[in-house]
C-alpha positions in Angstrom: 118.4 108.6 37.9 121.8 108.1 39.5 123.4 105.0 40.8 125.9 104.9 43.6 128.0 101.7 44.3 130.0 101.1 47.4 132.4 98.3 46.6 135.3 96.6 48.3 136.9 93.1 48.1 137.6 93.0 51.8 134.8 92.3 54.3 134.2 94.0 57.6 135.0 97.5 56.6 131.5 99.1 57.0 130.0 99.0 53.5 126.5 98.1 54.8 126.7 100.8 57.5 127.8 103.4 54.9 125.1 102.4 52.4 122.3 102.5 55.0 123.5 105.9 56.3 123.9 107.4 52.8 120.4 106.2 51.8 118.9 107.7 55.0 120.7 111.0 54.5 119.7 111.3 50.8 116.1 110.6 51.6 115.6 112.6 54.8 117.9 115.6 54.2 117.7 116.0 50.5 114.2 114.5 49.7 115.6 112.0 47.1 113.8 108.8 46.4 116.2 106.1 47.4 116.5 102.3 47.3 119.3 100.5 49.1 120.3 97.1 47.9 122.9 95.2 49.9 124.4 91.9 48.8 127.5 89.8 49.1 129.0 88.1 46.1 130.5 85.3 48.1 
């Protein structure tokens, strides 16, 4: 199992978009089982 984190202190830079697209790509192109969790710490 591998974990990938997309982190930034600044909002509005596309972290959610990147996470969703990366999860989609890993699942549909490379047949990896993926789970995407998106949260804000504020």
